[in-house]
C-alpha positions in Angstrom: -13.9 -0.8 -5.9 -14.5 1.2 -9.0 -11.8 3.8 -9.4 -12.8 7.2 -10.8 -9.7 9.2 -10.0 -6.5 7.4 -11.0 -3.3 8.7 -9.2 -0.9 10.4 -11.6 2.9 10.1 -11.4 2.8 13.4 -9.5 0.3 12.0 -7.0 2.6 9.0 -6.5 5.7 11.2 -6.0 3.8 13.5 -3.6 2.7 10.5 -1.5 6.2 9.0 -1.6 7.7 12.3 -0.3 5.1 12.5 2.4 5.8 9.0 3.6 9.5 9.4 3.5 9.3 12.5 5.7 7.5 10.5 8.5 9.6 9.4 11.5 7.9 6.1 12.3 5.9 3.4 10.4 2.9 4.3 12.5 3.2 7.9 11.2 3.6 6.6 7.6 0.4 4.5 8.0 -1.5 7.6 9.4 -0.2 9.7 6.4 -1.3 6.9 4.0 -4.8 6.9 5.5 -5.2 10.6 4.7 -3.7 10.4 1.2 -4.9 7.1 -0.2 -8.6 7.8 0.1 -8.3 10.6 -2.5 -7.0 8.6 -5.4 -6.7 5.1 -6.8 -3.2 3.7 -7.1 -1.9 0.9 -9.2 -0.5 -2.2 -7.6 2.9 -1.3 -9.0 2.7 2.1 -7.3 1.7 0.5 -4.0 4.7 -1.9 -4.4 7.0 1.0 -5.0 5.7 2.8 -1.9 5.9 -0.3 0.2 9.7 -0.3 0.1 9.6 2.6 2.5 8.2 0.2 5.2 11.1 -1.7 6.7 9.1 -4.3 8.7 6.7 -7.0 7.7 4.1 -5.5 10.0 4.5 -2.1 8.4 4.2 -3.6 4.9 1.2 -5.6 5.8 -0.6 -2.7 7.4 0.1 -0.6 4.4 -1.2 -3.3 2.0 -4.3 -3.8 4.2 -5.0 0.0 4.0 -4.2 0.3 0.3 -6.3 -2.7 -0.8 -9.5 -0.7 -1.2 -7.7 2.0 -3.2 -6.1 0.0 -6.0 -7.3 0.3 -9.6 -6.0 -3.1 -10.6 -7.3 -5.3 -7.7 -6.6 -8.5 -9.8 -2.8 -7.7 -9.6 -2.8 -7.0 -5.8 -1.9 -10.6 -4.9 1.5 -10.1 -6.5 2.4 -8.0 -3.5 2.6 -11.1 -1.3 6.3 -11.5 -2.4 7.1 -8.3 -0.6 6.3 -9.9 2.8 8.9 -12.3 4.2 7.2 -13.4 7.4 4.8 -16.4 7.3 2.5 -14.9 9.9 1.9 -11.8 7.7 1.8 -13.8 4.5 -1.1 -15.7 6.0 -2.9 -12.5 7.0 -2.2 -11.1 3.5 -3.7 -14.2 1.8 -6.8 -13.8 4.1 -7.0 -10.1 3.1 -7.2 -11.0 -0.6 -9.4 -14.1 0.0 -6.9 -16.6 -1.2 
């Protein structure tokens, strides 16, 4: 994806506050869907947001959603280290075509 509107630090902080205010990971995913499509985030920003997700499933769902909205897609594979469950690691590798 070609990114025309890079997320600023303020965009990142706004999304972080929005995600932190949600009660469940499902709510966090829904909030991410609304907010990610407006800007492109760096892999590092996505990594920093992913710490809000406490389960492997939540992290994977967030990464799956965020994949199309990163400005440095070549770095996205580094997020695999954030997932600890082999099932989700395999799904993540399939997502990034590895």
